[in-house]
MIKOLGU-297537 format. One record per residue: y, x, z of N, C-alpha, C in turn. Coordinates in steps of 0.02 Angstrom, whole numbers, plus 50000, padded with zeros to 5 digits. Example, Ala and Ser with C-alpha at 12.3 -4.5 7.8 and 13.67 -1.06 7.14 Angstrom:
BAZA   n.yy   n.xx   n.zz  ca.yy  ca.xx  ca.zz   c.yy   c.xx   c.zz
BAZA  49716  50660  50390  49775  50615  50390  49835  50660  50390
BAZA  49888  50642  50354  49947  50684  50357  50002  50645  50394
//
This chain:
BAZA   n.yy   n.xx   n.zz  ca.yy  ca.xx  ca.zz   c.yy   c.xx   c.zz
BAZA  51205  49754  49810  51156  49718  49850  51166  49734  49924
BAZA  51168  49683  49966  51180  49693  50037  51118  49724  50070
BAZA  51128  49751  50129  51073  49782  50167  51018  49730  50181
BAZA  51038  49669  50200  50989  49617  50215  50949  49598  50153
BAZA  50982  49596  50095  50946  49581  50033  50897  49636  50015
BAZA  50915  49699  50028  50870  49755  50015  50808  49751  50060
BAZA  50820  49732  50123  50764  49724  50170  50719  49669  50146
BAZA  50748  49612  50128  50708  49555  50104  50668  49574  50043
BAZA  50698  49610  49997  50663  49630  49936  50603  49675  49952
BAZA  50612  49722  49998  50557  49766  50018  50501  49726  50051
BAZA  50519  49679  50093  50469  49638  50127  50430  49597  50076
BAZA  50466  49566  50029  50433  49525  49978  50387  49568  49934
BAZA  50408  49629  49920  50366  49675  49881  50302  49692  49918
BAZA  50308  49705  49983  50249  49719  50024  50202  49659  50026
BAZA  50229  49600  50039  50188  49539  50041  50154  49527  49974
BAZA  50191  49534  49921  50164  49523  49854  50107  49571  49838
BAZA  50117  49634  49856  50066  49685  49842  50003  49674  49883
BAZA  50010  49665  49947  49952  49658  49991  49915  49593  49980
BAZA  49952  49539  49969  49920  49474  49959  49900  49461  49887
BAZA  49918  49509  49843  49901  49505  49772  49926  49440  49740
BAZA  49991  49427  49751  50022  49368  49723  50089  49388  49691
BAZA  50116  49345  49651  50181  49356  49620  50235  49346  49673
BAZA  50288  49386  49669  50342  49377  49718  50377  49309  49709
BAZA  50367  49277  49651  50395  49210  49640  50361  49158  49684
BAZA  50301  49174  49708  50264  49129  49752  50288  49133  49825
BAZA  50332  49181  49839  50355  49192  49907  50424  49160  49916
BAZA  50423  49096  49936  50484  49059  49947  50507  49064  50019
BAZA  50560  49029  50034  50589  49029  50102  50539  49006  50155
BAZA  50495  48960  50137  50447  48932  50185  50379  48967  50183
BAZA  50375  49024  50151  50312  49060  50144  50286  49082  50212
BAZA  50222  49068  50226  50193  49087  50290  50117  49094  50284
BAZA  50087  49115  50340  50015  49123  50342  49980  49056  50330
BAZA  50012  49001  50347  49981  48935  50337  49991  48908  50266
BAZA  50039  48935  50229  50050  48912  50160  50018  48958  50108
BAZA  49992  49014  50130  49961  49063  50084  49885  49061  50091
BAZA  49852  49054  50035  49779  49054  50035  49749  49123  50045
BAZA  49788  49175  50029  49760  49242  50031  49780  49282  50093
BAZA  49820  49254  50138  49844  49289  50197  49794  49279  50254
BAZA  49749  49327  50264  49701  49323  50318  49717  49376  50370
BAZA  49676  49382  50422  49691  49426  50478  49692  49500  50457
BAZA  49648  49520  50413  49647  49590  50390  49710  49605  50350
BAZA  49728  49560  50306  49789  49571  50266  49851  49568  50311
BAZA  49848  49529  50363  49904  49526  50410  49916  49595  50441
BAZA  49862  49628  50462  49868  49695  50490  49893  49744  50437
BAZA  49870  49738  50376  49895  49782  50322  49969  49771  50310
BAZA  49992  49709  50313  50064  49694  50306  50103  49729  50361
BAZA  50080  49722  50423  50114  49752  50480  50117  49828  50472
BAZA  50061  49859  50456  50059  49932  50449  50104  49956  50392
BAZA  50106  49919  50338  50150  49937  50282  50223  49931  50300
BAZA  50240  49878  50336  50309  49869  50359  50330  49927  50404
BAZA  50286  49945  50450  50301  50001  50496  50312  50065  50457
BAZA  50270  50077  50407  50276  50139  50368  50339  50139  50325
BAZA  50352  50085  50290  50409  50081  50244  50475  50085  50282
BAZA  50480  50050  50339  50543  50047  50375  50548  50097  50432
BAZA  50494  50133  50447  50495  50184  50500  50505  50153  50569
BAZA  50471  50096  50581  50477  50061  50645  50408  50047  50673
BAZA  50406  50025  50736  50343  50008  50769  50350  49937  50798
BAZA  50298  49897  50790  50298  49829  50817  50253  49826  50878
BAZA  50271  49784  50925  50229  49770  50984  50176  49718  50964
BAZA  50127  49710  51007  50076  49659  50995  50108  49590  50990
BAZA  50157  49577  51033  50192  49513  51032  50228  49502  50966
BAZA  50261  49556  50942  50295  49552  50876  50245  49531  50823
BAZA  50188  49566  50822  50138  49555  50770  50111  49484  50770
BAZA  50102  49456  50829  50077  49387  50834  50127  49337  50805
BAZA  50191  49352  50810  50243  49306  50787  50262  49316  50714
BAZA  50239  49368  50683  50260  49385  50614  50215  49350  50563
BAZA  50216  49284  50564  50172  49245  50522  50208  49206  50467
BAZA  50271  49224  50456  50309  49193  50401  50360  49243  50376
BAZA  50384  49230  50315  50435  49274  50287  50496  49278  50333
BAZA  50518  49222  50358  50577  49220  50402  50565  49260  50466
BAZA  50507  49251  50497  50492  49287  50559  50485  49362  50547
BAZA  50457  49380  50490  50451  49451  50473  50520  49482  50464
BAZA  50562  49448  50426  50630  49473  50415  50667  49482  50481
BAZA  50661  49433  50525  50694  49436  50590  50669  49495  50631
BAZA  50603  49504  50633  50573  49559  50671  50594  49627  50643
BAZA  50594  49634  50578  50613  49698  50547  50686  49713  50561
BAZA  50730  49665  50551  50801  49675  50563  50814  49692  50636
BAZA  50780  49659  50682  50788  49674  50754  50768  49746  50769
BAZA  50712  49768  50741  50689  49837  50754  50736  49888  50722
BAZA  50760  49874  50663  50806  49919  50630  50872  49925  50668
BAZA  50897  49871  50696  50958  49872  50736  50949  49913  50800
BAZA  50890  49910  50829  50878  49947  50890  50871  50022  50877
BAZA  50861  50040  50813  50857  50112  50794  50925  50141  50777
BAZA  50974  50098  50765  51041  50122  50746  51078  50153  50805
//
């Protein structure tokens, strides 16, 4: 499994756990607007979990933009690259 696939799997696991949904419900177009259970409190829990699991910190601007699976993956990969 590639590094990017491992990152995606961890992100999907976090989303699934916090939003209390099956990971099968998390498709490519998954976002705050397509999920009935993704509210502002859960959004913060997602951010905090990502920071803990990946050992990274997000800015306020990052957090505002992390409203879809794709945007989350991009933000996490960007932060991980800046730590290398």
